[in-house]
C-alpha positions in Angstrom: -12.9 -6.2 20.2 -13.0 -4.5 23.6 -9.8 -3.8 25.5 -10.8 -6.4 28.2 -11.1 -9.0 25.4 -7.7 -8.1 24.0 -6.2 -8.4 27.5 -7.9 -11.9 27.8 -6.4 -12.9 24.5 -2.9 -11.9 25.6 -3.2 -13.8 28.8 -4.5 -16.8 26.9 -1.7 -16.8 24.4 0.9 -16.2 27.1 -0.5 -19.1 29.2 -0.7 -21.5 26.2 2.9 -20.7 25.1 4.3 -21.1 28.6 2.4 -24.3 29.3 3.4 -25.8 25.9 7.1 -25.1 26.5 7.0 -26.5 30.0 5.1 -29.6 28.8 7.6 -30.3 26.0 10.5 -30.0 28.5 8.9 -32.2 31.1 6.9 -34.5 28.8 9.7 -35.5 26.5 11.8 -37.5 29.1 8.6 -38.9 30.7 7.3 -40.0 27.3 10.7 -41.5 26.4 10.8 -43.4 29.7 7.2 -44.7 29.2 8.0 -45.9 25.7 11.1 -47.8 26.8 10.5 -49.1 30.3 9.3 -52.5 31.3 8.8 -51.3 34.9 5.8 -52.6 36.9 4.7 -49.0 37.7 4.5 -48.1 34.0 0.7 -48.7 34.0 0.3 -46.6 37.1 2.2 -43.7 35.6 0.3 -43.9 32.3 -3.0 -43.9 34.2 -2.0 -40.8 36.2 -0.9 -39.0 33.0 -4.2 -39.8 31.3 -6.3 -38.9 34.4 -7.2 -35.4 33.1 -8.8 -37.0 30.1 -11.6 -38.4 32.2 -11.5 -36.4 35.4 -14.0 -33.5 35.5 -12.1 -30.2 35.3 -13.8 -28.9 38.5 -12.5 -31.9 40.4 -8.9 -31.3 39.3 -9.4 -27.6 39.9 -10.7 -28.1 43.4 -7.7 -30.2 44.5 -5.3 -27.8 42.8 -7.0 -24.9 44.6 -6.3 -26.6 47.9 -2.7 -27.4 46.9 -2.0 -23.9 45.7 -3.6 -22.2 48.8 -1.2 -20.4 51.2 -1.1 -23.5 53.4 -1.1 -26.0 50.6 1.5 -28.4 49.4 2.5 -26.2 46.5 1.2 -22.8 47.7 3.0 -23.1 51.0 6.3 -22.2 49.2 4.8 -18.7 48.5 3.9 -16.2 51.2 0.5 -15.6 49.7 0.0 -18.9 47.9 -0.2 -19.4 44.2 -4.0 -19.6 43.7 -5.5 -16.8 41.7 -2.2 -16.0 40.0 -0.8 -16.5 36.6 1.8 -19.0 38.1 -1.1 -21.0 39.5 -2.7 -21.0 36.1 0.5 -22.4 34.5 0.7 -25.2 37.1 -2.9 -26.2 36.6 -2.6 -26.0 32.8 0.5 -28.2 32.8 -1.3 -30.9 34.7 -4.5 -30.6 32.7 -2.9 -30.7 29.3 -0.2 -33.3 30.2 -1.8 -36.2 28.3 -2.1 -34.2 25.1 1.6 -33.9 25.0 2.9 -37.0 26.6 0.8 -39.5 24.7 1.7 -38.3 21.1 5.3 -38.3 22.1 5.1 -41.7 23.7 3.5 -43.1 20.5 6.1 -41.4 18.3 9.0 -42.8 20.4 7.4 -46.3 20.5 7.2 -46.5 16.7 10.9 -45.9 16.2 12.7 -49.0 14.8 15.1 -50.1 17.5 17.5 -51.3 14.9 18.5 -47.7 14.3 19.4 -47.3 17.9 21.2 -50.6 18.0 23.3 -49.6 15.0 24.2 -46.3 16.5 25.1 -48.1 19.8 27.5 -50.4 17.9 29.2 -47.2 16.6 29.7 -46.2 20.2 27.2 -43.4 20.2 26.2 -42.4 23.7 22.5 -42.7 24.8 22.2 -38.9 24.7 23.8 -38.7 21.3 21.4 -41.4 20.0 18.5 -39.5 21.4 19.4 -36.2 19.8 20.7 -37.6 16.5 18.2 -40.4 15.8 15.2 -40.2 18.1 14.4 -36.5 17.8 14.5 -36.4 14.0 12.4 -39.5 13.6 9.9 -38.2 16.2 9.3 -34.8 14.5 5.7 -35.6 13.6 5.0 -36.6 17.2 6.5 -33.4 18.5 4.5 -31.2 16.2 1.3 -33.0 17.1 2.1 -32.8 20.9 3.0 -29.1 20.7 -0.1 -28.3 18.7 -2.6 -30.2 20.8 -1.0 -29.0 24.0 -1.3 -25.4 22.9 -4.8 -25.7 21.5 -6.1 -27.6 24.6 -4.7 -24.9 26.9 -6.4 -22.2 24.9 -9.7 -23.9 25.4 -9.5 -24.5 29.1 -12.3 -23.2 31.3 -13.1 -25.3 34.4 -9.6 -25.6 35.8 -8.6 -22.1 35.2 -11.8 -20.7 36.7 -11.3 -22.8 39.8 -7.7 -21.9 40.5 -7.4 -18.5 38.7 -10.7 -16.9 39.2 -11.5 -14.0 36.9 -8.9 -11.3 37.3 -8.6 -9.1 34.2 -5.1 -8.9 32.9 -3.9 -11.6 35.3 -6.0 -14.7 35.1 -8.9 -13.9 32.8 -8.6 -16.0 29.7 -10.8 -16.0 26.6 -13.0 -18.9 27.7 -13.9 -16.9 30.9 -14.3 -13.7 28.9 -16.9 -15.5 26.8 -18.7 -16.7 29.9 -18.7 -13.1 31.2 -20.3 -11.8 28.0 -23.0 -14.4 28.1 -23.8 -13.6 31.7 -24.1 -9.9 30.7 -26.3 -10.9 27.7 -23.6 -9.4 25.4 -24.1 -12.1 22.8 -22.5 -10.2 19.9 -19.1 -10.1 21.8 -19.6 -13.7 22.8 -20.2 -14.7 19.2 -17.0 -13.0 18.1 -14.8 -14.7 20.7 -16.6 -18.1 20.4 -16.4 -18.0 16.6 -12.7 -17.1 16.7 -12.0 -20.0 19.0 -14.1 -22.4 16.9 -12.2 -21.4 13.8 -8.9 -21.6 15.6 -9.7 -25.1 16.9 -10.8 -26.4 13.5 -7.7 -25.0 11.7 -5.4 -26.5 14.3 -6.9 -30.0 14.0 -7.1 -29.8 10.2 -3.4 -28.9 9.9 -2.4 -31.7 12.3 -4.4 -34.3 10.5 -3.3 -33.2 7.1 0.4 -33.2 8.1 0.0 -36.6 9.8 -1.5 -38.0 6.6 1.3 -36.6 4.5 3.9 -38.2 6.7 2.0 -41.5 6.7 2.1 -41.7 2.9 5.6 -40.4 2.5 
């Protein structure tokens, strides 16, 4: 593996880990609210969260590029904007992988028997105490699925990261873009190594998630 590919691997892992942690922090309260609320805007929020599932990555990347530009809504807070930076990649990845974390958590929270929460409430447990002592342990499968899918989906991103991050080695060049560069240069051997690695990684991730979910379903 070339040094440039190792650098792309490091950027990819760093991006995936950062994105997953942020998504778990932001997605957990959002998923909990969606699983409990009867608000009229619930459907609107659910549609917005799921939008990256059907929206072409280049469309999302285009509008993020505008928002992250020096005069954009988000980029305006930085002197040089946030486009073509690692921070910009994180912002784009968080938005693009949002449904892969929120939806499993929402399903996990929604499947919890409310009798457990009501029993804890009668024992004067606070909402926060009920969440940490009852909801989180019972939702462990959902958290594992959400973290795994969020990480894996970020590793495989291409369109969004290319639009808002470009192709800066050591800064915004991820594995998917490195593969594209090898193909453009007709370096098929290197492209095979990276593509095969991502293919194997994706299969193992999905296999472990499905196997663990099946174990929990039959336990």
